[in-house]
N, C-alpha and C positions, 0 to 999 in steps of 0.2 A: 408567491411562486405559482406558476402554472401547474394545475393538478396532474396532468400527464407526466410532466417532468418530475414532480415530487414523487409520483408512483414509481417511476423508473429508478430514481435515486434511492428510495426506500427499499426497492427490490435488490439493488446492488448491496446496500447495507445489510440486508437480511441474508444475502449469499455469504458475505464475510462472517456474519454471526454464526451461520450454519457451519462454515468451515471450522471455526473455533470449537463449536460443540462436537463436531464429528472427529476432530483430531485431538481432543482434550487428553485422552490417554497417552498419545505420543508426546504432546507438549509436556505433560507431567513427568513422563519417563526421562525426557531430555533434560529436565531440571535436576534430576538426581543422579544420572549417570551419563557417561559418554556413549552415544548411540553407536551401534554397529553400522556397517555400510548400507544395509537395507533400511534401517531406521533413519540414517542420515539422508539417504536419497528421498525418503518420504518427507522428512523435515524440509529438505530443499524445495520440494514441490509446494509445501505449505507456504514457505517464504515467497515463492514465485506467485502463487495464487493470491496471496494477501496483497502484494504490491500491485498486481494487475487489477485487483478489485478497487483499490484506492485510486489508481490511475483512471479507471473507467468512470468513477464518480466525478473526478476532477474534469474529465472531458464533458460529462453531462452538464456540470455547472457552467462551463465556458460556452457550450452550445446555447444554453438557456440565455445567457447574457450577451449573445451574439459576438463573442470574442473569437477572433480568427485563431484557429488551431495551427500549431506548427506543422510543417510538412517537409522539413529537411531531414537529413540522415541522423541528426541528433535530437529528433523530436521528443523523445522521452525525457531527456535532460532539460530541454527548453520548456516542455509542459510542466515539469517539476518546478522550475524557477518561476513560471507564471503563477503557480498556486500560492507563491509567497509574495505576490504583488508585482512581479515583473511582467505586466501586461498593459494593454493600452488604457485600461480604466483604473490601474493601480489598486485593484481589488485583491485582498488577501483572503484565500479560502482556508488556509492553515496558518496557525500562529508561528511566529519566527522561532520561538524557543524549542521547537521540535524539528526544525529543519535539518540539523546535522545528523540526528538520529534517523530520520526518515530517508535521508540521502543514502545511508548505508544499505537500505532495502532496495533502493533504485540500483545501486551499484551491484548488489547481489543478483538482482533480476537480470542485469546485463551479463554477468558472469555465468549464471546457470544456463542461459540461452545459448552459450557458446562453449560449453564444456561437457565433460563426461563425469558420471558419478565418481569414478575413481580419482578425480581431481578435487573432490570436496575435502575441506579441512575444517574439523570441528572447532578449532581455535578461532576461525573466522565466523562460522555459522552460529556457534553456541550463544554468544551474546545477543544475536538477532532473535533467535528462538526464545531465549529467556525473557527478552523485553517485549516481544511481539504483542502480547495481550494488553500491556500497559500503554504501548504506543497506540494501539487501536482505540483504546478508551479515549485518549486525548484527541485523536483525529476524528473519531466519531462525534465527539462533542462539538468540534469545530464545524463538521459537516451539518449537524443538526442546527447549530446556531446560524449558519449560512442559509439554510432552508427557511428558518423562521424570519430572518431579516431581509430576505430577498423577495 
C-alpha cells in the first residue's frame, strides 16, 4: 500500500481509538444504567462519529484501489454495500459476518442526522452502544488486514 494512503488510514483509525478513550466513562456508564437525555445525546454523537470514521476509512481504501465512489442520493448505503464486495473488483474490506451489526450503525447515522435529541430511544441505541467496542475490534482487524495485503 502507498505510504501516504497508509498514513491517512492509520490517522483515521487513531481518531476512532481516541474517541473510545475519550468517551470510555460514558460508554461504561451506559452499560450499567439507562442514560439521561444529556448522556443519551452524547452517546448518539459517539455512534455518529464512530460510523463516520469507519466510512472515511472505507472511502480511503476505495480511492486507493481506484474504485469509483457512489455519488447518488443513497451513497452511504451504496458505499456500505461496496465494503462487503459489491464493487467492480469484488473486493471485501469487511467480513460478511459483521454486516448486519454494522448496518445498524449506518441506519442510526441516518436517523441522527435527521432527528432531534428528544426523539432518541434508548431501546434502539443501547445495544449499539453496548456492542460498539467489540464491533470496532472486528472492523479494525479487517482494516489492518486489508492494509497488510494491499
